[in-house]
N, C-alpha and C positions, 0 to 999 in steps of 0.2 A: 505494499500499500504507501501511494506517496506521503510524503508528511507535510502538514496543512498547517498553519497557521495565518491565524486576521486578526484582527487590534481591536476593541471596541470603537465605536464612533465618534470622532467628535463632539464632544458639546458646546453647545454654543455656550457664551459668554454673559452670564448676568446683564441687564439694562443698568449704568450708575447711577447712584441716587447719592450716595455724598462725594465732596471733591477729595482728591486725592492732593496732601503735600507735598510739591515736585523741590522744596529746597536743599540745597547738599549738604546742608548740619543735620539734615535727616528729623528737624522739628519741624512745629507747624508753626503757623502765624501766633497764637496766642503764648506760644511756647518760647518765640523769638521775643514776642514784645513784652513780654512778663520779665525776660529775664535782662532784659534792656533798662528796663523800671527799676528793675532789683541793684543793675550795677550803677545807676542814675548817668544812663550814655543814651544818645540818638544816633538808632539804626543804620549800619553803614551793609550795604549789600555784597559779598564780596564777587556773586553769581552774575554781579552784574553793576559792574562797578564806574565811578564819576570818572570815567578817560574817555578818550578819541575812539577807541575800540567796541564803545557800546554806541558809539554813534555809526560810525562811516567803516568800511571797508575794502573799499575800494579805491580811498582816496584819503584826501587828509583834510579837514575843516574847512571851507572856504572860508571861515570867520575865527575868530580867537573866541571859541564858547566856555563860561563860564559856569562851573555846578553852581547853584543855589540850593536853600532850601528856601519853601513857601516865608517862610519868617524874614529871612533876609532880601526877601523880593517886596512884601506887602508889611503894613503893621499889625495888621488887622487878620489873618487868613483864616477859609472858610474852607471845609469838604465842600459841604454844597450849600447854595445859598438862596432860599427862597426856592428850593425843590430841585429837583434833575429835568429841565429843560432842552429844546434845539438850541435853544441861542445860547449857551453853554459850549456852543460846539464852533469854534474857529479855524479857520485853517491858519497855520503857518509856514514856516520856508520847506514843511516836507513835501513830495509826491505823495500824498494818502490820501487823497477828496474820498476815493470806497471805502476807505474806514472809516472818515468821517461820516459821511453817507447813513453808513451803517451803525452808527452811535446815534445818530439823530432820530435815527427809526428806532432803537432801541429807547428811547426817552418816553417815545407814546406808550409802552408799556410799563404801569410801577413795578408788576410783580415777575417778569424778565427783568428787567432794571433792577431790581432786587439780589437779583439771583449772581447778575454780573456784577455789578458794583455794591455790596455787604455795605449797607447803610449807616451801619452802627460805628460809625470811623468819622473821627475829629481832630481836631486842635486844643481838643481841650485838656486837666489837669492832668489827664491817662496819655498825654502826647509821647510818644517815644519815634519818633521819627522814622516810621513804620506804617506800612498802610497794604490791603492784598485786594485781590481782585480772581472772578474767578470765568474759563475759559471752557471750554468744549471742546477735544483734541481724539479722534477718534473712538468716539465711545466709551468717552471716562472725562469726566471734568474734573480740572488740575485747580489747584489754588497756588496762582502767584504771587510773592511775596518781594517787595521794593522797598525800597529806601526812596524820601520823597525830596533827594535831590536832584535836580530839573535843569536841563541845560537852557542857558541865556545869554544873552548878548548886549549890552548896555541895560541892565538891569531889569530886563524884560524876558520873556517866555520867548522862543524861537520856535519851537511847534505849534502843536497841535492847546488852543488858551479858549478862554470864556470870555466872555464881552464884560461879565464884571471880573476885575482885573486883580481882588480877591478870594475868585473863587478858583480850585484847583483840583474837582473829581477827574472832568477831563485829562486834563495835562496827567493828571499821574495813573489814569486808566491808559492812555495810547505808549506810559512807560513801560506797563506793566505787557500789554501786545507786543511792543517792541522787544523786549526780553522775551518773552515766550519766542520770539521769531529769532534772536541771535540779534542783535540791530534795529536801531531805527533807519537806517538805509534798508534794510528786509525788505522794510512797510511802503516803499517806494513803488509805487505800479500793480492794480492787482483787482480783482473784481468785487463787487459791493458784496456779493452772495459767498462769497468767503470768510469775512469778516459775520456777516449775519447768523449764519450756523457755527460757527465760536461762540456768540453768544447767546445761539441758545439751542443747541444740540439739532433743528428742527432741519428741512431735506427742502433743497431748493429747487426752483423751474428756472428757466430761461424762454422769453418769448422775442421772438423778430416782430414789432412792432407791425409792419406791412403784410405782414403773415398772419398775425393772430385772428384768433374764431372769434366770429359774426359776435356772440357776448363776450369781448374781451373785457366793455366797463364793469358790465354783471361780475365779472371772473374780480375785478381790481376792488369792487365794491366787496366782495364779500372777504377776500382776504384781508382789505383794510377793517371792516367790522368784527374779523376772528381775531385781530391785532397781529396779523403777519405783516414781517417787515419785507416793502417794496423800495427799489432803487430803481434809476434810470438813467442811463445814458447816451450819446450821438456819439455814431462812431465816425471816424475817419480815415483818411483815404492814404493816405504818407502821415512820415513824422512830424513834416515842416504845419501839419495838421491841428496837432497838439494841443487844445486848449486856445486855440485862435478862438476867437466871439463873432456868433452871427450878425449880419444887419437886426435882426429880432432879443440881441441880447443874450442867446445863449452862446455856453461854452465847451464846444467838441470835442471827445476825448476824455469827457470830466462827466463825473459822478455824483448824481442827485437823489435826491431821497422822494420817493412819495408821502404825503403826509398827510391829505384828507382825497375824499371824490363826492360829489354833491351836485344835485341838482339846482336850478333858478330860475322860476319862473322870469321870463323878460317876453315886451311885446306880443301874450298873450300866449305862448308855447313856452315849454321846457326847454333848457339849456341845461347839456351835460357839462360839467366844469371838471378839472382835478387840482389840486394843490402841491406844487413842485417846493423843493427849496433846495437848495445852492450852499454848499457847504462856508463859502467865503464871503456870502454876504453880501451887501448893495448891486454887485451884478445881477442880473434880471431878467426875465421876459419882460419885454417891451410894445409887445401885439396887443390884439386885444383882449379883456378882460385883465388884463397886467394893471397894476398897482390906481392907475389915472384915467385909466382909458376910458372913453363916453358911454362905453356901456354901461358903466356902475350909473351913469344919469338916471338910466330908464328901471333902477332894480329899485324896489322899496325899500325905505329905512330899516324896518324888523326884518327884509330877508337879507340887505348886509349886514344886520348886526349877529344874526343868527350864523352866519358866516363869516363873522368877526374880519369882515373885510377890512376895514380902517383901522386895525386893531395886529396884520401882518407884517411879521420878524423881516428885520433885513435879509434879504435876500428869498422870500418865501413867496409865492405867487400865485394867482388862479390863470387861467386858460382852459380857453375850450378844447373837448377832451377832442373833436375833430382838429385842429393845430395839435396838438398834442401826438395824435399818431401822425403829424407830417413833418413832423420837426424832430422827434426823437426818433431812435432804431432799437435799443431794447428794454427788455424790463425784466428787473430781476424780483424772483418772491420769494424770502425763504417763510414754509412755511410752521407753526409753531409746533403744531402736530399733524403728521401725514394725513387728516384726512380732513385741512383748513380747508379745500378748495369744495367738499362734497355736498351735496344738497343736503343729504339727508341729516336726521338729528345726531349730536354729536354721539363719536361710537371710537372703540378703541381698537388699533389697527396693531394688527401681528406683526412683530419688529424679528427680522435676522438677520445678525453681522457680521462678516469674514474678514480675518486680516490673513493676508497673503505678500508677495513676494512675487516679482519680475527679476531675474539672477538671469546673468548672460552664460548663454551653454548649457542652457537645461530647462527654464521655463518663460524667457523671454522671447516668446516667438514670433510676436510682432502681429498685424491684421491678416485677414482671410485672405489680401495680396499675397502673403507671404507663406504658401501654402505647406510648404515644403517645411516653416518651423511652425508655422503656426498652431497646429493640433498641439503641441507640447508647453500651448499657455496653463494655466491652471482653467482648473474646470467645475463648477461651481451647480448640482443635480436641482431645479427646481422641482417641487409637485404641487400642482396647485389643486387642491382638493376638491371647495365648494364653491358653485358659482354665486355672483353677488347678486341682495335678494332683489328679489323680479327681473333679473338679467340670466344672458345665456352664457356671460363669461365672467372671469374673475380679472378683476384689476389689481393692477402690484404697481410699486414706485421700483425701479430700479438707480440706486444713487451707486457712481465710481468714485472715487477719491482717492488720486496719488498723496502721498501723506511726507509734509515736511520739506517738500522743494523750495519752500519760503525759507527756512533756518538754513537749506545748505548753502544758499545763495554764493556766501564766501569765498565756498569751494568748486563758484565756479556751474552749479546745479542751475537746472531752469525749468522752467512745468514741460513737460512731457504733453506729448500730443497721445492723447489716450482716449477709448471708447469700449462697448461691445457689441457682441453678439449672443444671440436667443435661437436655440436647436429644439426642435422636437424631437426627444430622448426617442431610440431606438428599446429600450425597456429595461436594459443590462447595468447594471452599477459598477461600471469601470470607464478608465479615461476612455477615453476615445479617441482612435487613433487616424491618421493621416487620410487614408481612405474612404471613410465618414466625411470627412468632410469635402472629399474630391465629389464624390457622389451626390449629397444632399446641402439644398440652399438653408439659408435661416429663413425663422420664423418670425423673425423681428430683431430692431438692431438702434444703437442708441441713433436719437437722428443725424449726430456730426461726428466726428474724431476732431476734438476741439485743445488746444491746451490751455486748460485750465484745472483750475485743482480741482472740479469736481463734474461729471456729466453724470445728469439725471434726467429721465425718461418717464413718464406714464405711461403704460401694455395694460388693453383686454383681450387676454388670451381665451380658448376654452380650456376647461377643468381637461388636467393633465400634466406628463410631466416632460420637461425642459431642461436643456443641459447652458447654463450660460459662460461664456468665455467673455473674461476681462482682458485689453489686452493693450498695447499701448500700439502708435501706428505703426512705426517703424521695429524691426527686429533686433534683438542685442540690446535693447535698454533698459536699466536697470532703475527701478525702486518698489516702494514698498507700496502696499494699497489697502483698502478699506471698502468693502464692498456692502451696503446695505439694500435690505430687499423687505418694502414697504407693502403687506397684501392686506387688503379690505377682509377676506376672511384665512383661516388657518390653513399656512403655508408649508410645506416640512423641507425644508435644503439641507442638503449635503454635503460638505468636499470630496467630489470624489477623485482626491489625489493623496487622502491620507491614508485608506487603509493599504497594509502591508501582507501582503499574501505571498508566503513560501512554499511554494509546491516541488521539493525535490521528489525526484522517482527513487528507488531502492537500485542498489546497483545489480547489473546482470548478472548470473551464475557464470564464471568460466565453461566452455565446450568444453567435453573430453578433449575431442581433435583439434589438437591447433590447426590454425589457420596460415597460409604460407606469407602472409604476412609476420604473424606470431612466429614464424620458424626463422624469420631474417632478424627481428629484433634480438631474439634468443642468440641468436650467430654474434650480435652485433655487443649485447649484453657481456657472453662468455669471452671474448675479444679485450673488451673493456674494463671487465671487475676479478674476473677470471672466474675460480670451482666455484664462490659464496655466491655466486651471484649476486650479488647484492653493489651498487652506487651509489657511492653520493655525491652531493651537489652540483660540483664543478665535473664527472663523469656525464652523471645525468645533461650537464649543460652539451655539453659535446655531443649525447646521442641525440638528442634533440633537434639540436642546430644542423647535423650533418640530415636526417629524416628530411626534416622543413623543407632544407636546400634541392632536394630530390622531388619533392613537388610542384610541378608547374607551373597549379593554377592558385597558390598562396606567392605574394607578395609582400614577404615582412620581413622586417631586422632580425635580428640574430634575438633570441633570448635573452635576457640578462641571469647571471649568475642568480640575483634576488630573488628573482621569478621559481629560478629552480630548487632552489632554499622553500620559498614556501610552498611547493612542489610535494615535497618531502614532510614537509612537516603536516600537510594536511593527509597525505598517503602513509607515513609510516607507522604501522600498527605494534612496532617491538621496542620502537623506542630509543634506536643505536644512532638513528642519525642520518641511516641508509634507506634507497627504498629498492627491497625487492623483487624478483621477476614476477612475482605472482602480483602483487603491486602494483606497477607498472604499468602490467595488461590492463587491469581496473582505470590506471588513468588514462589512459591512452584511448578506452574507451572515451571517457568524459573529452579529453581532449579533442577527437575529430569531430566531436557534437560542438564544441565552440566553437573549432573555426569553422564549421559549417553557416553557425550563425553570425558571425565577426563578417566572412565574404557574403552573407545577404544583404548584410547592412553598410559593408563596403559599394559604393556605388559605383562611383571614381575606378575600382581596383587598384587605389593607390599607397593600398599597405595601412591605410588608416580610416577611422569613418569619425563621422559627426559628432557631437557630443550629443546633440536635440536628438539624434536615434538609440541613444543609450537605453532610455524607456522600453523601448521595443525591441530592442536588442538583449535586456535585461529579463523580462516577460520570457523572452523566448527559450531562453533558461532556466525559467521556473522562478523567477523573481520581480513581485510586482511592489515597488517602493511608492514610498511619499514622496513630497514633491521635496521634503526637507530632506530628506536621506541621497537624493539622487541631485541636489544641488550640492551637498557636503562631497559626495563621491565624483562629480564634475569638475567641482574644486582641487578636488587629490590626482585625479587620473589624466585631465585633459591639457593640451597646450595652450599657446597662449591668441592660437586660431579658432579653439574649441574644436582640435583634434583630436581621437584615441588612436593610440596604435596596438595591434596585436598584443604585446607583450603586456601593459598595460591594462590591458580590456581581461586578458590571462590572471593578474594579480586581483582588479577587483572582484571573479569570480572565487578564486579563491578564499580571497580573503569573505566573502560572503557563504560561504558554501562552511566554512570552519564556522564564523559566529551563528549559525545557523544548526550547525551541528553540536555547538556547546550550548547554544538553551534550547535544543529537541534535549538533550542527556539531564540535563536539569528542572527544564519544568517539570508541571505535575500532571496528573490527568487531567484531559478539560479546563486547563487554569492557560490564562491570557497572560500569565507576568511566571519571573523566575525571582527564589530568594539567593542570595549570594553572601558566602561567608567572606573575612580577606583572605582566606589562601584561595579561593576558588575566584 
């Protein structure tokens, strides 16, 4: 009987309930603060020091920054003054308008704001120069601690600041977010939805305004009513257009926040309006329905008061929804709950999360354009069990996020172009091979491959089994990713790459009659070893290389001495460090099988095979490995071009069989684990 081992199914992580402290000291905000109060000192954060490395990584500061605490800037600093509002967010000299637009949206929801910005912080008697903020990152909330030293120039804050000069919550929030991402410079350029998700743990959706559905106004209205965060922007066609001002007072390539949507009675008919805010302040829309436009004269005073038209903040303005669709190109919505845009009453969606990696040489296969490697990407099986209420299909959102790319900017990393494809499953629970994708089209896919942190789309598919393939666009690109599946009804997901199956055939019994091949080996053995018919590793090296050189269809380099020592380690039953002829005959049967497998995947007959084919080659030899094990093996046995020579393939198989035999010998019946003492 073959030996079969299969591990238990991977268990999904629980959804986060509390924020995890991440300070290098291992202490919480409360512990660090109490320590400072006890010592009578103000907190100085060694993880994010007040120096140039916390500001920029690619250039020197353009001006001489001086780090100051709020009490050194103003006489009476306050954390929050009169509540956190949109006016507390004024952009400084950092290109992070995308972040500011998200913060402006954050102030519209008190509960969401209080999660990110704990409101029990102040400059009162228990002030210790320490503050903390909470952000969502890849399925967990993190508690980020900072000191309150802020970069200034000529006594004024350089970056984000409040319109009230003695209010500091927004500047400190920006600093905490800069720390989370490695530096202030790391915040240059981004998508508003990225920060929105970090503030909420919600799921984002992006709309191209010109292609938006007919009920787009209702979608935005419902999103704002349910406290979703909404941002918008105008595309640029070249770098020269970045932050260029249009004749209507709008800024291209700039992130705005949507703060309201309403209808107004105008000359006997209802007009749809939308309220937009520019984090810069001052610069705003000057077309119809702008602050001082003639349209407002035809609106009753009560309607104007209801819309707070006369009390709009600087940078905030109303515009006609039809004009909005003409002048803006993108809208980003972050739903605080996955069902934020559904018509039915509130209900809980099912959420599953998968963490994974694209690793060069093993699981970085690229998109379907690259069939030879596409199939090697991670694969997640999705079982849609129930139809939506009153519907024939199952609704789910698939959100693929690349991790930590902003933090890795200082190492030259950029956002990769990512997306995913969804295929109908053939039914078997195993990693799908190349031929499946050669002959089967996708059932659904992300709308586009794009270089954003997250790609998210909503789908409706019939109940059944599907396989989702998350990928980068180009192969050989490395990154970690987080895939979230939100389904209206219970859905079961399974990582097809986490099972380990070992299926080793029993060694064949020797035939009583020697074959011609065995007679030739016996003669060679007698010539080298003498009458004891045992060979050392050095002698085995000579025997095997002599035989392989005579085989015409094999283009290999010589087997190494290390390989021969490993062969003896695998086959030597007497423990004398030599290989008997009977042991050699058993090994040679294995060797012939392994040679045939290698030749099957050495497509160009070069004497090496692509590391991307290793999964299939090992499966043919009886090993189905998890992505993690496969990545380790590729790292150990492939070269810089992700090629594996036969000698390395042989060593890999020997090591795997040795480990499998040890496990088999030590495992208990029907158990999926072993107990080892220190000797073992």
